[in-house]
N, C-alpha and C positions, 0 to 999 in steps of 0.2 A: 465319585466312583466307589462302589462298595469295597469293603476291606478285603473280602475273600478273592475278588477279581485282581486287586493289586498284588496280593500275595502270590497268586497263580502266575501272574506275568513276571514277577521277580524270579520265581522258580524256573520258568521257561527260559528266561534270559540267561540264567546261570547254567542251564543244562547243556547247551551247545558247547561252550568253552570247556566244560568238564569232560565231555566226550572226546573233544579234540586232544586234550592233555593226556587222557588215558590211552588213546590210540597211539600218540607219540611215544609215551613211555613203553607201551607194548612193543612197538617197532624197535626201539633201542634195546629192549631186553632180548628180542630175537637176534638182532644183529651182533650184540656184544657178548651174549651168554650162550644162546642155543646154537647159533651158526658155527662158531669155532669148535664146539664139541662135535658137530655133525660132519665137519670137513673131512676127517680121516675116513669115516664110513662112506662118504660120497666118492672120495678118491678111490677107495677099494672097489666100490661098485662099478666105477668107470673102467677100471682095469679088467674087470670080468666081462665087459661088453665085447661082443665080436667086432673085429675090425672090418670096415667096409671101404673098399677103394673104388672110386668111380672114374672111369676113363672117358673123358669127354672128347677125346681125339681132336684136339685143337688144330693139328697140322694135317688132318685128313682132308684131302682134296676130292670132292665128289666127282670131279671130271675124270678121275682115274677109272671110274666104272664104265667108261665108254672107250671106243676105239679112237686113239689119238690121231690116227691117219685118215679119218673120215670126218669131214666137216661140211655142213650145209650153211651157205652164206647168203645173206640178204643185205643189201646196202640201200638205204632210203633216207633222204634228207628231210622230206616233208613229214609232219606229224599226222599221218592219215589214220582215220578210225578203223580202216580195214586191216591194218597191220597185225593187230592182236589176233583176230580170228584166223587170218591167213597163216600166221606163224604156228598157232596152236593146231590148225588142221595139218600143216606140213609135219609137225612133230608127231602127230598120230599116224601119218601115212608112211613117212620115211622109216626104214628099219631101226630098231631100238638101239643099235650100237653106234649110231651117228650122233655127233654133237652139233649144236647150232650156234652161229655167231651172227648177231645183228649189229651192223655198223651204221650209225646215224649221227644226226646233229644233236645238239643239246635238247631241243624240243622233241624230236622224234624218239630219242632214247628215253626221255621222261614219259612220253605218251605210252610207249610200249611197257616200260618198267613199272608203271603204276598199276597195271592189271594184275589181279590176284593170281590168275592162271599162269602168267609169266613169272611171277614171284615164286610160285611153287616149283616151276621148272628150273629157275635159277638155283633154288635151294637144293635141287637134285643134281645140279651140275650139268643139266641138259643144255642150257642156253647161256650165252655170255653176251651182255650188252656192252658195246664199245663205242666210244667217241674218239676218233683219231686225233692225235696232237698235230700242231702246226709242223710243217707246212702242208700236210695232206689236206686235200679238199674233195668233197663229194657232192657239191651243190648241183653241178650241171652234168649232162651226159659226157661231155668231154673230160671233166674232172674224173669221172669214174673210169673212162677209157684209159686215161693216163695211169690211174691207180692200178688197174688190172694188167697193165703192160709194163709194170715196174717191178723188177725182181726184188727190190728192197721191201716192198709190201709183203711178199710171201715170206721173206726171211725174218722180218720183224714181228709180223702179226699172225702168221700161220706156220710157225715152225713145226716140223715133224708131220705136216699134213701131206698126204699123197693124193687122195680123192677129194675133189671139191665139187659139191653140188651148188651151182649158182642159180638163184631164183630171184624174182623181183615182185613188185606189187602187181604186175600184170601177168604173172605166171602161177601155175598151180599143178600139183600132181593129183591124179585121179585115185580116189580110195578104192575103186572097183577094178583097178588095172590087173590084168592077168600076170604081169611081170612085177618083180620087186626091183628097187633101185640097185640092190646088190647083184642082180643078174647082169648088170652092165659093167661090172668092175674090170672086166678084161679088155674093155674098149679104152683107147687112148683119149677119145673125145666123142661125146654123143650129144646131139642137140636136135634142132628142127631144120627142116628144109627151108629154103628161101628162093621163091620163084624169080626174084629179081637178080639173084646171083647166077642163075642159069647153070647150075652145077648139080652133079649127082651126090654131093656131100650133104649130110644132115648134121651139121656142126654149128648151126647159127642160132641166134636168139638168146634171150636172157635166162631161159631155162635150159641148162646144159650141165653135163657131167664132165669134168676136166681132170686130167692128170697133171699135178703141179710139177712133177719131175720133167715132164715134156715142156711145160711152160718155161721152166728155168733153162732147159736146153735151148729153146728157141731164143730166149732173151740173152743167152750167153754170147750169141754172135750177130744178133740183129736188134735194132731199136726202132720203135714206132715214132714216126714224125707227129708232132703235135698238130691237132686240128685236121687229121687225116681220117681214114676209114675207122669204123668202130672196132672194138677189141675182138669181137667174134669173127668179123670178116678179115681182120689183119692176121689173126692166128690161123684162120681157115686156109688162107692161101699159102701158108708156110707149112701147115700140117701135111699137105699133099706130097711134099717132097721129102718128108722124113722117112727114112727106112724103118721098116718093122712097125710103123704106126697103124693101129687098127682104128679106123674111123667109121662112125655110123654113116650108112648110105641110104639113099632114098628107097632102095630096094629092100632094106631091112624093115622089120617091124618097127613102127615109129616110136622113138623115145619121146618126142614132143612135136606138136604141130603149131604153126603160127599163122602164115598167110592163107593157107588152104586147109580146111578142116577135113581130116580123114577119119576113118572108123577105128575105134579102139586104140587110141594112143595112150601112152602112159601119163602124158601131161599136156598142158596147153599153155601157150605163151601168146597172149593177145596184145600185139604191139599197139602202142598209142591208145591203150584202153579199148581195143577192139576196132578202132577206126580203119585199120589196114587189112581187115579180113576180107578175102575175096568172096 
């Protein structure tokens, strides 16, 4: 190998360690000499900076933006794909001062909660997803009947609520309705007619507006027998005898329809996924 190449290689091999040593010495010089001299100037400059306070409101509950006495409730055990679009539709149709509560199983709560639209509404405090603790059950229709006829359910999970819009996977409010849900607030109970009940009342079905104070009044002196009639029929027969109770009638503009389809109702409740429509 020529001598000039050997000398160049030796110079290159020495150059990198020299650069590292010089950089290390420069860093020590900055840390031990320059920085201590600059600390008073840095501290003085910090004192002259304007103070900024950021209030993140960690205790601010977004649910306070809504009327605590108005809640729309849906209870569903099965993780159905239609739940998310149904709930988002109802949020868009129901007046904006109402809050929503979804009660479901672990799977159905996860199915609803993973949707981005639902997550946005959760952040706004519009909807709350809830899985009831033991011994509460919602798997069967009878489980839900027992739930809705137990005053402890309203005391524990719906405190302060007066108006309850109950809907299900088989019910929906019409976006083109001439009436708003708030137009029915002076009613004690409003729902759909049921031809099989053979009555003039329109208080039946899974789509109904209920006064919780009246529910508690009935449950204070009567209890439903297990495996008996459904909660709407059970309450309906007792609402008739309550003094000063304003109930929706078949002669009124329909709040909801289920067995027989009439013109321009505010909502539809298709029992058994529409298999019972006349």
